[in-house]
C-alpha positions in Angstrom: 54.3 -19.7 79.3 53.1 -23.2 78.3 49.5 -22.2 78.7 50.0 -19.1 76.6 51.7 -21.3 73.8 48.8 -23.7 73.9 46.3 -20.8 73.5 48.3 -19.4 70.5 48.4 -22.9 68.9 44.7 -23.3 69.1 44.1 -19.7 67.9 46.5 -20.3 65.0 44.7 -23.5 64.0 41.4 -21.7 64.0 42.8 -19.0 61.7 44.3 -21.6 59.4 41.0 -23.4 59.1 39.3 -20.2 58.1 42.1 -19.4 55.6 43.3 -16.4 57.5 46.9 -17.3 57.1 48.5 -14.0 58.0 46.7 -14.0 61.4 47.7 -17.6 61.9 51.3 -16.8 61.0 51.3 -14.0 63.6 50.2 -16.5 66.3 53.2 -18.8 65.5 55.5 -15.8 65.2 54.6 -14.8 68.8 55.4 -18.3 70.0 58.8 -18.4 68.2 59.8 -14.9 69.3 58.9 -15.8 72.9 61.1 -18.9 72.7 64.0 -16.9 71.1 63.6 -14.4 73.9 64.5 -17.1 76.3 68.0 -17.2 74.8 67.1 -20.3 72.8 69.2 -20.9 69.7 67.6 -21.6 66.3 68.7 -25.2 66.3 67.1 -25.7 69.7 63.7 -24.3 68.7 61.0 -27.0 68.2 60.8 -27.5 64.4 57.0 -28.1 64.8 56.5 -24.3 65.2 58.8 -23.5 62.3 56.9 -25.9 60.1 53.5 -24.4 61.2 54.8 -20.9 60.4 56.3 -21.9 57.1 53.0 -23.6 56.0 51.1 -20.3 56.7 53.7 -18.2 54.9 53.5 -20.5 51.9 49.7 -20.2 51.7 50.0 -16.4 52.3 52.5 -16.2 49.4 50.2 -18.1 47.1 47.4 -15.9 48.1 49.4 -12.7 47.5 50.8 -13.8 44.2 47.3 -14.6 43.0 46.1 -11.2 44.1 48.8 -9.0 42.7 50.1 -11.2 39.8 53.7 -12.0 39.0 55.0 -8.4 39.4 53.6 -8.1 43.0 52.6 -4.5 42.4 55.9 -3.5 40.9 54.5 -2.1 37.6 56.2 1.0 36.4 59.6 -0.1 38.0 62.5 -1.8 36.4 64.2 -5.0 37.7 66.2 -2.9 40.3 63.0 -1.3 41.6 63.8 2.1 40.1 61.0 4.3 38.8 61.2 4.2 35.0 59.2 7.5 34.7 61.7 9.2 37.0 64.6 7.9 34.8 62.9 9.2 31.7 62.4 12.6 33.3 66.1 12.8 34.3 67.1 11.8 30.8 64.9 14.5 29.3 66.5 17.0 31.6 70.0 15.9 30.6 69.1 16.0 26.9 67.8 19.5 27.4 71.0 20.7 29.0 73.1 19.2 26.1 71.0 21.0 23.6 71.5 24.3 25.6 75.3 23.7 25.6 75.2 23.2 21.8 73.2 26.4 21.4 75.8 28.3 23.4 78.5 26.7 21.4 77.0 27.9 18.2 77.1 31.5 19.4 81.0 31.4 19.7 82.8 33.2 16.8 84.5 31.0 14.3 88.3 31.4 13.7 89.7 32.0 10.2 91.3 28.6 9.3 93.7 30.2 6.8 95.1 32.6 9.4 95.4 30.1 12.2 96.5 27.0 10.3 99.7 26.3 12.4 98.1 27.1 15.6 95.5 24.5 14.9 98.2 21.8 14.3 99.7 22.6 17.7 96.3 22.5 19.3 95.6 19.1 17.7 98.9 17.7 19.0 98.1 19.0 22.5 94.6 17.5 22.3 96.1 14.1 21.3 98.5 14.1 24.2 95.6 15.0 26.6 93.5 12.2 25.2 96.3 9.6 25.7 96.8 10.7 29.3 93.1 10.5 29.9 92.9 7.0 28.5 95.8 5.9 30.7 94.0 7.3 33.8 90.8 5.5 32.7 92.6 2.2 32.4 94.1 2.6 35.9 90.7 3.6 37.4 88.8 0.7 35.6 91.4 -1.8 36.8 90.9 -0.6 40.4 87.1 -0.7 39.9 87.3 -4.3 38.6 89.3 -5.3 41.7 86.8 -3.7 44.0 83.9 -5.4 42.1 85.6 -8.8 42.5 86.1 -8.1 46.2 82.4 -7.1 46.6 81.3 -10.3 44.7 83.4 -12.4 47.1 81.8 -10.6 50.0 78.3 -11.2 48.6 79.0 -14.9 48.2 80.1 -15.2 51.8 77.0 -13.3 52.9 74.8 -15.7 50.8 76.2 -18.6 52.8 75.1 -17.1 56.1 71.5 -17.2 57.4 69.4 -14.0 57.0 70.1 -11.6 59.9 66.5 -11.6 61.2 66.3 -10.4 64.8 62.6 -11.4 65.2 60.4 -13.8 63.3 58.1 -10.9 62.4 60.7 -10.1 59.7 59.6 -13.2 57.8 56.4 -11.5 56.9 58.4 -8.9 55.0 60.2 -9.2 51.7 60.0 -12.3 49.5 57.6 -14.6 51.3 58.6 -17.7 49.4 62.3 -17.3 50.0 61.6 -16.7 53.7 59.6 -19.9 53.7 62.5 -21.8 52.2 64.8 -20.7 54.9 62.4 -21.7 57.7 61.8 -25.1 56.1 65.5 -25.8 55.8 66.1 -25.0 59.5 63.0 -27.1 60.4 64.3 -30.1 58.4 67.7 -29.8 59.9 66.2 -29.7 63.4 63.9 -32.7 62.7 67.0 -34.7 61.5 68.8 -33.8 64.7 65.8 -35.0 66.8 65.5 -38.2 64.8 68.9 -39.3 66.0 68.0 -39.3 69.7 64.2 -39.7 69.6 62.3 -42.9 70.4 59.4 -42.1 68.1 61.4 -42.2 64.8 58.2 -42.8 62.7 56.7 -39.5 63.8 59.9 -37.6 62.8 60.1 -39.4 59.5 56.6 -38.2 58.7 57.5 -34.7 59.7 60.6 -34.8 57.5 58.5 -36.1 54.6 56.0 -33.3 55.2 58.8 -30.7 55.2 60.3 -32.0 52.0 56.8 -31.9 50.3 56.3 -28.3 51.4 59.8 -27.4 50.1 58.8 -29.0 46.8 55.6 -26.9 46.8 57.6 -23.7 47.3 60.1 -24.5 44.5 57.2 -25.4 42.2 55.6 -22.0 42.9 58.9 -20.4 42.1 59.0 -22.4 38.9 62.2 -24.2 39.9 60.8 -27.5 38.8 64.0 -29.6 39.0 64.4 -28.8 42.7 60.7 -29.5 43.3 60.9 -32.9 41.5 63.9 -33.9 43.7 62.2 -32.8 46.9 59.0 -34.7 46.0 61.1 -37.8 45.3 62.7 -37.4 48.8 59.3 -36.9 50.4 58.0 -40.1 48.7 61.0 -42.0 49.9 60.4 -40.7 53.5 56.8 -42.0 53.5 57.8 -45.3 51.8 60.4 -46.0 54.4 57.6 -46.3 57.0 56.8 -49.6 55.3 53.1 -49.3 56.1 51.2 -50.4 53.0 48.0 -51.1 54.9 47.7 -47.5 56.1 45.4 -45.8 53.6 46.3 -42.4 55.0 50.0 -42.9 54.1 49.1 -44.3 50.6 46.9 -41.3 49.9 49.7 -39.0 51.0 52.1 -40.7 48.6 49.5 -40.5 45.8 49.0 -36.8 46.4 52.8 -36.2 46.2 52.9 -38.2 43.0 50.3 -35.9 41.5 52.5 -32.9 42.2 55.6 -34.8 40.9 53.9 -35.5 37.6 52.8 -31.8 37.4 56.4 -30.6 37.8 57.5 -33.1 35.2 54.8 -31.8 32.8 56.0 -28.2 33.3 59.7 -29.0 33.3 61.4 -28.4 29.8 62.4 -31.5 28.0 65.9 -30.3 27.2 66.7 -29.4 30.9 68.6 -31.3 33.7 66.4 -34.4 33.9 67.0 -36.8 31.1 64.4 -38.6 29.0 65.3 -42.0 30.7 64.9 -40.4 34.2 61.5 -39.0 33.2 60.3 -42.4 31.9 61.5 -44.1 35.2 59.7 -41.5 37.4 56.5 -41.8 35.3 56.6 -45.6 35.3 57.0 -45.6 39.0 54.1 -43.2 39.4 51.9 -45.3 37.0 52.7 -48.6 38.8 52.1 -47.1 42.3 48.7 -45.6 41.3 47.7 -48.8 39.6 48.5 -50.7 42.7 46.5 -48.3 44.9 43.5 -48.6 42.5 43.6 -52.4 42.2 43.9 -53.0 45.9 41.6 -50.2 46.9 44.3 -48.6 49.0 43.1 -45.0 48.4 40.1 -42.9 49.1 40.5 -41.0 45.8 40.1 -43.7 43.3 38.6 -41.5 40.6 41.4 -38.9 41.0 44.0 -41.6 40.8 42.4 -42.9 37.6 42.4 -39.5 36.0 46.1 -39.0 36.9 46.9 -42.5 35.6 45.4 -41.6 32.2 47.5 -38.5 32.1 50.7 -40.4 33.0 49.9 -42.9 30.2 49.7 -40.0 27.7 53.0 -38.6 28.9 54.8 -41.9 28.7 53.5 -42.5 25.2 54.7 -39.1 24.1 58.2 -39.8 25.6 58.5 -43.2 24.1 57.1 -42.4 20.6 58.0 -38.8 20.3 54.5 -38.0 19.2 52.3 -35.5 21.0 48.6 -35.9 21.2 46.5 -33.4 19.3 44.6 -31.9 22.2 42.5 -29.5 20.2 40.7 -32.2 18.2 40.0 -34.3 21.2 38.6 -31.3 23.1 36.4 -30.4 20.2 35.0 -34.0 20.1 34.4 -33.9 23.8 32.5 -30.6 23.5 30.3 -32.1 20.7 29.6 -35.1 22.9 28.5 -32.9 25.8 26.3 -30.7 23.5 24.8 -33.9 22.1 23.9 -35.2 25.5 22.3 -31.9 26.6 20.2 -31.5 23.5 19.2 -35.1 23.6 17.9 -34.8 27.2 16.2 -31.4 26.6 14.8 -31.7 23.2 14.5 -35.4 22.6 16.6 -35.8 19.5 20.2 -36.5 18.7 22.7 -34.5 16.7 25.8 -35.8 14.9 29.3 -35.4 16.3 32.1 -33.6 14.5 33.3 -36.9 12.9 29.8 -37.7 11.6 29.4 -34.1 10.4 32.6 -34.3 8.5 31.4 -37.4 6.7 27.9 -36.3 6.0 28.2 -32.6 5.2 25.3 -31.5 2.9 24.4 -35.1 2.2 21.0 -34.7 0.4 21.1 -38.0 -1.6 18.2 -39.4 0.4 15.8 -36.6 -0.6 16.9 -35.7 -4.1 15.0 -37.5 -6.9 17.0 -38.6 -9.9 16.0 -37.2 -13.3 14.7 -39.6 -15.8 16.8 -39.6 -19.0 15.2 -38.0 -22.0 14.0 -40.1 -24.8 16.1 -39.7 -27.8 
């Protein structure tokens, strides 16, 4: 069994390196299903395998969402997955039957109102009594339906609290990949925490917990649940910072990369939502100070990337503190003019004015126009 697991791990790593994430996921699924087949409970399964499978599922989800778009091939269906064309056909049929009933009704002979005046009054009273009885029945039925709906909602809430009833890990390839990934990561994190209490190599497990929190943040960011992603990126940063290894460039680069994602979620997260302006400023100032430290002390391999991120953070902080947003269109136009200027200068040997110069010197012909002499009077 151990030799087979090692072969599957190597095979899965090869598939992952070549971006064949579904094949890699199947390798890890085979490992996990074989372990579960040995009567091993979920909390006893090595969380390393859960994390490997979750990483592949996340990449697979990103790949599929980019391939099919947001609707995931559900065009022509409503939110409940019902074919809209089928609904329209049914409604057309129902409309046609109503029209036929109305036509049949028009063929019935009309009664003489003068001859049947009193009979109509009696019929009206009978109809009113029937309508009142029908309303009472409807109220009773609706009350029963409301009670049953409340009971169903309570049952659904209880079901939501329970784990998904997957009998095999193959089921995680079906349905919503991102939500399946979240479930795997939550179980993996819980198992890592349990192992951390009894393990001698606590540093290794802290790294794994940080990695799991980072991937959870990635999934929530992909689901556009930015508040959750921000909180998980914060937790991941705290995990790595707790290692207290400032001389390790690998760890500093990892924290820097998580900061990039944190700033991205802050950028996309609406201003009026759960994170206050003060909290935003604190997070951005922490990110700015950390990246500055990495750049100044050369504790990162990605200095240029850190510098670019740092300039973006400065802009966001300025916007938050002053309430003024940068006019990006004008700046982009100026940058494009500068690029064109450099290209033409190198290819053709002359310079062209930028947008600012052009605005100041539009149709300026003063240097070539001769002034007329005044006429002698």
